[in-house]
N, C-alpha and C positions, 0 to 999 in steps of 0.2 A: 728412350724417347727419340722421336725423329729429329733430324737436323733441321733447324729453322731456316727459312729463306734468308734471313739476315746473315746467319753464319755461313751459309753455303754461297750466297752471292748470286744465285741463279733464280730466275722467275719465269715459269712458263705462263703465258697470258691466259686470260679468261677463256672459257670453253668455246669451242667453235660454234658459230651460228650457221645453221643449215636451213635454207629455204626449200622445204620439201612440199611443193604445192600439190594439192589434191585434185584429181580429175573429176569430171562430172559425167554421169551416164547419159547417153543419148538413146531415145527410142527411135531406132532407124528403120523399123519395119522389116528387118532382115532376119530377126531371130538370133542374131549374133551380137556380142557385146561391142559397143563402140563408145569411146570416152573422149572428152576434150578437156584441155587445160585453159585457164584464162588467157585471152590474147594479150600480146605485148607489142610495144612498150606501154607502160602506164606510169604516171608521175613525171618528174623532171628529167629532161634529156639534154645533155650538153654538146651533142653533135647534130649537125643540120640534116643529115641523111640517115636516120635510123631505120633499120630493117623492121618491118611490121609482120608479125607472125600470129598464126592460130594453129596450135599443135594438137594432133589427134593420136589416139591409139585405136587400132582396129580399122583404119581407113587407108585405102590405096588409091592411086590415080585411076585404076581400072574401074572403080566404082563411081567415079565423079563424072557428072554430065557437064557441070559448069560452075564457075566461081565468080561471084560478084563482090568486089570490095569497093567501098565508098570512103573516100578520104576528103573531109571538108566539103561534102556535098557533091563531089565529082567522082565518077567511076575511074578506077585505076586498074592496070593490068596485073593481076596477081596470078601466081602459078602454084601448083602443088609440088613440093620437093619431097621426093621419096626418101632422100638421105636423112632428113630430119623430121619426116612425117608431118609436114606443116604446110599450110597455106602461107605463101611468102610474097612479100613485095618490098623492093628496094626503090625508093624515090629516084627518079631520073635527075632531079635538080634539088638544090638545097631548099629545105622548108623554111618558111618565115618564122621569126621568133613569136612565141605566144602559144596559145592553146590550139590543138588540132583534134578533131573528132573523127572516129572511124567506126565502121561496121562491116561485117562480112556475112555473106550467105553462100553456103555450099549446096548445090543441087545434085542429088544422087540419081543414078540411072533408074533406080526403082521408084522414082517419083517423090522421095522424101527430100524435104528442104531443111537444112540445119542453119539456124541463125545465131550468130554470136551475140553476146550481150554488148550493147553499145559501150565503147571505151574511148578514153581520151588520154593525151599526153601533152606535155608542155615543153617546147623548145625554149630554153632559158636565154636570157639576154647575154650576148657575148658568146654564144655557142660556137664551137669550132667546126670547120668543114669536115674534119674527121678526127678520130682519136689521136692524141699526140704521141710522138715517139718518145718512150721513156726507157731508162736503162734496162737491159735484158741480162739476167744472171743465168748464164747457161749451166753453171755448175749446180745450181739449185734444180733445174730441170733434169740434169743428168743424174744427180743423186736420187731424186724421186724415182726416176726410171729404173735405177738399180733395185730399189725396194719393190717397185711394181713388177719387175721381171721375176724376182724371187717369188712373189705372190701369184705369178702366172697371168698378169694383166698386161694390156696394151699400154704403150708409152704415152706420156703426156706431151703436149706441145705448148709453147708460149703463145698466148693470144694477145694481140696488140691492145685490144679494148680492155680486157680484164687486167692486163698488166698496168695500164694507165690508172685503173681504179686502185690497185694495190699500192702503186707509187704515191698517188695523191694521199691515200690514207696514212702512209708512213710519214709523209711530210706534215700532215695535219697533226699527228701525234707528237711531233717535236714541240708543239706549243701547248696543245690541250692534252696534257699528260695523263689525265684521269679518265678519259673518255672510252678507252678500250675499243670495242667493236662499234660503239655508237658515236656519231658525230652530232653534237648538240649546238656547236657554235657556228652559226651561219655567217658570221663576220670574218671567220678565218678564210684566207684567200684560197686554201686548199679544200674547203668544204665542197663535197660533191654528192652528199646524200646521207641520211641518218644511219642506214643499215647497209651491210655489204651488198645485198642485191640492188638497193637503190643506187649505190655507187657504180656497180657494174652496168646497170641500165643507163646511167647518166653518160657513160662513155661509149654507149652504143652496143654493149654486149647483149645479144638478142635473147639469151636463155635466162629464165628466172631461177633456174636451179643452180644455186651457188652456195659456197661455204667459205669460211675464213678462219685462219689460224694466226695468232700473234705470238711473238717471242721478243726478248730483249737481250740479245747476245751479239757480240762483235762478229762472230763467224757465221756465215750463211749455211755452211755445211753442218755446223753444230746445231743450228736451229732445226734443220730437217731431221737430224738424228734424234734430237730431243722430242720432237713431235712424234716420230715413229716409236720411240721408247715409252711413250705415255699411253693413256687409254683413249680419251675422247679425241685428242688431236691426231691420232693415227687414222681415224676413219675417213676423213676427206682425201687422204693421200692414197689409200687403197680401195676407195670406192670405185667400182668399174665405170660408173657413168661419168666421172669427172676426168675428162681427157684434155681440157683446156686449163692452163694455169697462168697466173700472173704473180710476180714477186716484187715487192717494194722494200727498199732499205733506206733508212735515214739515220743520221747521227747528230746529236746536239750535246756538246760537252762529253760527259762520260756515258750518256744515255744512248743506247743502240735500239733501233726499232726494226723488227722483221715482220712483214705482212705477206702471208700467202693467201691468195684468192684462187679458188678453183671453180670451174663451171662445166656444165654438162651440155654440149652442143646437141646431143640427142638423148632424150630421156623418155621416149615412148617406143612401143613395139620392141621392147628389150626382153631377151630371154632371161629367165631366172638364173642367177649366178651366186654361188656361195664362195666367200673368200675367207681363209683362215690365216692368221699370222701369230707366231712364227708359222711358216708354211710347212706342209708335209714334206719330210725329208731334209729340211733345212739344217745346216750345220753351223757351228760357230755362234750359236745364239747366246746373247748376254745372260749373266746370272741374275741380275737385278736391274733396277732403274732408279732414277733420282728421287722419285716420290714427291716431286715439286710441282705437280700439275695443279692448275687452278681452274675449276674447283677440284679439290682433292678427292679422288674417288673413295679413299679410305675414310672420309668423313662419315660414311655410312657404318663404319666399324670402329667405334671409339677405342676399343680394346687393342687395336692394331699397334704393334711396336716396331716401327721402321717400315720402309717401303715394301719389304718382302721380296718375292721372286719376280722374274720378268713377266710383264702382262701378256696374257694370251687372249686373242679376240677372234670372234666369228661374226661376219656380217653378210646380209643377204640383199641382193638388188634384183630388180625386175618389175615388169608391169604387174599391177594388181596386188603386190605384196603390201599389206597394211602394217603388220607387226610380226616380230619374232620374239617369242617368250621362252625362257629357260624352264625345262622340266627337271632335268637332273644333269650332273656333270661330274667328271673325275679327272685327276691328273695323277698318273702313276709314275713314281720315280724309279731310279735304276735298281733299287732294292726290291722292287715288285710291290711296294706298299703305296697306298693312296696318300698323296700329299694333302695337308689341310689347306683349304682355299677360301678366298672371298669371291663371291659371285655378284654379277651386275647385269641387269636387263631393265627394260622400260618399266617393269612392274615395281621394282624396288629402288630405282635410281632416276630421279627427275631429270638428270643431265643427259640421259639417253633420249634426246629430243626427237629423233627420227624413228625410234621404235624398231630399228632394223638390225640391231647388233646385240651381242652377248659378250661379256668380258669376264675373265678369271684372273685373279692375282694370287699366286701361291703365298701362304703366310710366311714361309721362310725362303731365304735366298737359295737359288738352285745350286747344285754342286757342279763343278767343272767337268768337261769331257764326259758327259753322261747323257743317256737317252731318256726322254720323257714321252709318255703316251697320254694323249688327251681323248676324252670321250664326252661329247655333248649331245644330249637329247633335247630337242626343242619343239615348239608348236608354232607353225606358220599360219597366220590368219590373212585372208585375202579380202579385197574390197567388196567382193560379191557375197561375203559372209561364209564362204567355204573355208575349211581349215584342214590341216594335215600335220602329222608329227614326223620328225626325222631324227636320225642318229648319225652324227659325223664323228669318225675316229681317225686320228692321225698321230704322227710322232715327229719329234725334232731332237737334235743333239746340241748340247751346250758346248762352248769353247773354253778358253782359259780365263774368261772374265772380261776381255776387251772386245769391242765390236769387230766382227769379222764379216766382210762382204766380199762376194765374188768379184774378181777383176782380172783383166788381162795382165799377167805378171811380166810379160815381155815388153809392155808399152808404158811409157811415162805419159801422163796427161798434164798439160800446163794451161792454166787459165790466168789471164791478165785482166783485172777489173771485170770479171764475169764472162769474158769471151775466150773460148778455147783457141789456143794458138798451135800452129803446126810448123815444124822445122825440118829442114833438110840440109845436112845430115841430121838424124834424129838425136835428141838429147840422150844422155846416159848417166849412170851413177858410178862414181869412182870414190872409193873410201868413204861411203856414206853421204857424199855430196852430189847434187844434181848439177851437171855441166851442160851448158847450152851454147849454140853458135853466137858469138859475141855481137855481130852486126845485127842479126835478127832481133835479139832480145833488147838491144839498146834502142833500136828504132821504135820498138813497142813501148819503151819506157821514156821516150822523148829525149834520148841522149845521142850525142855525136861520137862516132868512132874514128880514131886516127891510127894508122899502122905505120910504124917506123922500122924500115928494113935494116938500117945500119945497126940499131941497138936491139933489134928483135923484141920490140916491146909494143904493146897495144895501149892506147890512151882513150879513156872514156870521159866525155865532158858533158855536164848538164848544169847550166846556170853557174853556181859558184863551186860545184863539186867536180873534182878531177881525180880519176882513179887511173893509176899506171901499173900495168902488169908486165913483168918480165917472164917470158915463156919459160916454164919449168921451175920457176922460183916460188918458194913458199913464203916470200914476203912481197908486199906490194906497197905502193905509195898512195895514200889518200890525202889529198891537199898537202902534198910534200911531207907527210908524216908516215913513217914506216909502220906497217901493220902486218902481223903474222896471219897467215891463212892456212887452212887445213889441206886444201888441194890446190895446186898451182894451175895457172892457165896453161893450156897445152894445144898442140896441133893434132887434129884428127881429120882424115879424109880431106886434107888441104884446107881445112877451116880452123879458125881459132876458137876454142871453147873456154868458157870462163865459169866460175861457180855462181849459180843463179842467185842463191840467197844472199851472198856477200854483196854483189853489185846492186841488187834490188834494195837492200836495207840501207846501203850507203847513199843511194839516190832518194831515200825517203819513203820507200814502199814497205808494206807489211807482208810477210811471207808465212804461209801455213802449209804443212805437209800432212797429207792423209795417207797413212801407210796401207790401209785396207784396200784402197783402189790405186795406189801409186800415183797420186795426184798432187800437184803443187798449185797453190792459189796465191796469186800476187795481187795485192790490193793497193790502190793509190792512197794518197794522203787524205 
């Protein structure tokens, strides 16, 4: 029997919600395909200067003769931005609270005129001049980018607008604990929209292509790792179109809330791209996963006994791709025999909401330090009713059973409350402990450092806590009580170095070490 969530104490939140809007075909008189997406924003907006867009596929500025955008009955100066394939307008001044109506007409050089559907949006009462500054968790961004690098994808960046949406939703969920991805309580001061794309638009994020993951763990890095080790929650992280992210974290009592929102600043005129994970040639792949995703993919296979082997996924992105269906698949183990597998695509799994991915879960845990070969044959269907089959084959190698990620083994990375810190001289490891320059780290932890020449001691003071190190001694004083330490404070390159974990924890911080990437995370109270 599989371990229950109650016994395990871990819960991966409800399935991602993906707003994959469908384009509409335009009869443009050129004989070539041209498509448009619904203009944005629509619905409630919480900032006073939202970008107004109408996004196309198959259109370039060379084909445009003129653009006419009308906002509240007045002509405004819109432009065509090639980088996002959109007619674009950013208001010069704050818009008033209340409803605003807009329409757009694009005139082509061949005489064709393309008119948008009339649309409207509402600037809410108390709207902000711009999206607020909310905490940025750089370690989440960096962790995601490690995975994307393995998959051969471009890195993500933190977007201020979508970051605010993630932050607000995390705060909302500290009170409305059962709402998950949905916000139903408009009286909650953090209410900003019912669904993830509503919340992103509320804070001025211009793209309607968004997705959201939830988790409930204390570690931000563990949240990313669990999402990647699952099936459905992996897809937003390794989808090529999602290059903007926002991450929100909140805590109430023993409840931790992790919200990852991702957005696609460009989602048209994209080349077709296939992404597999584990990636071709990847080493150190885990042997299994927790099996605690909600919804549980193995709900489709009641006979499943345990989470099985590590999930294998394939997803496709690009214009005109409507669906990817599985035709046949195999996973060949180190003994040359095909593994028994469970398979998932949009035809048998309603949770594959965007219809662009295929997943495989081996029935048995993978064996360590072994190569596995994967073959997937699938059928791609396009929006214009065309179809084609493909076969993708690749291999990966497992590790010893723990997560192994590539990292620069010569460099230590240190994050304090989500922000990466740099030190000179650089930190180093001595007898399994990370040592850092005392003055730099104490300033970052809000402590004062005093150096006493005569006694060759360093004193660290923060509020009621006083730590006194004797250089070279394996004992220290904490509030005048003697405490043994593994590694003494020491002088290196004319600087005093102290053990990071020890002083951080004494000063009330929580410390986590990630061996795979040689990274230390220091979190405040």
